[in-house]
N, C-alpha and C positions, 0 to 999 in steps of 0.2 A: 590375484587382483584384490585390492583393498576394498573392504566394505565402505560404502559412502557414509558420511556423518549423518547423525540422526535428523538434523534439521538445518535449515538455511535461515539466516536472519537478514532482513532488509530494513535499513534505516532510511526513511524518506523525509528529507528536510525541505528540499526545493519543491515548489508547487508547479513548476513548469510542466506542461502536458507531456513533453517527451521524457522527462525524468521520471515522472510518476508512472508513465506507461512502461518504461524500462524496468522499474522496480516490480511492478505487478507481473510483467512478463517473466522476470527471474523467478518470482514466486510460483507462477503457473508451470514453468519448466520443472521446478522442484517437486511440486505435487504430482505432476504427470509421471515422474519417476518414482512415486511412492514416498517421497520425503515430506516431512512436516516443514511448513514455512511460517515464520513469524514476521509480520510487517509492523513496524513502529512508525507512527506519524508524528512529525514535529512541525512547528511553525507553518510555513506556506503550504506544505503538502496537507497538513491537518486542515488548514483553512479551506483548501479546495474541496475536501470531503465534506466539511461542515456546510459549505455553500452548495453542495450537490452539483458541482461542475465536473461531471464525469462522462458526458456524452460526446459532444462535438469537439474535435481537436481544435485547440486555440493556441497556435504557436506565436511566440513573440521573439523576434519580429515576425510579422505575418508571413506565412509560407503557404500560399494557396496551392502551389504545385505539390507540396507534401500532403496537405490536407486532402486534395483531390485523389492522390494515390491511396491514402487510407481508405477512402470510400470505394474506389474502383477495385482495389485489391482485397476488399473486405477485411482489412486489418481490424481486429477487435478494438472497441472503445474501452475506456477505463471501466465503465460500468459492466461491459461484457466480460472483461478479465476478472473483475470482482465477483461476478455471478459464478464464473467457472471455479474460482477459488473457494467460494462458499459451498458450492455443490460437492467439491472434493472432500470436505470435512477435515482436510489436513492443514488448513491455514487459519491463522487468527490475525486480526487487525486491531492494534491497540493504539490509543491516543495518549500523548504525553500530557499530564496534568499541568506541568510548568508552561508548556507552549499554549495550552488552553487558556491559562490565566493571563499570559502575556498578550494574547490576541484579544482578551476581553470577550471571549465567545462562550462563556458558561451558559448563557441562555439558549444557545443553539445546540448544546451538547446533550444528547440523549442516548441512553443505552436501553433498548427495548428487549434485550435478551440476546443470547449468543446468536449471531448471524442474522438477526432480524432488523437491527438498526444500522446506522452507518458504521459503527464500530462494535467490537466485541467487549471492550472495556477500556478503562483508564488506568494508567500506571505512571509512577514517578521514576526517577533515575535509580533509586535503590532497588526497586523491583526489576527494572530493565537489566541492571547489572547482574542481579541474581539469575534471572531467566536466561541470559545470554552468555554466562560464564563458560569458558572453554569451547565455545562454538567458533570454528575456524572459517566457516563459509558465511562471511558477513559482507554485506554490500551497503555502501553509504552513497546516497544520491540526493 
């Protein structure tokens, strides 16, 4: 049996609740198996984190049936998934500086230290390409 890759990389571009949930769930599965996970936030996914919209499922178009199932089945919210990832010590969340500038959200962007603020840091594409070189387990949502 082959040794699993050292890390999993998730690129989150779309800010739709289901896409962000899927990305964080992939990261959670990675850390649960002892693998490192790197999550990179761009555009609308970054905006969701900066606006702190991590609690109630907000599906577009509205899907009350799915939102109700999230609650009755106790499916973790984005915030709960994020807390799990933070507690693992195996996941980092990085925001794209280019997306930050495009959103005009520099005033909302803070890094209070690793794992204490909304993100662990800010990176541009040069750094992202260096950090993810050779990683085969990449997910783009």
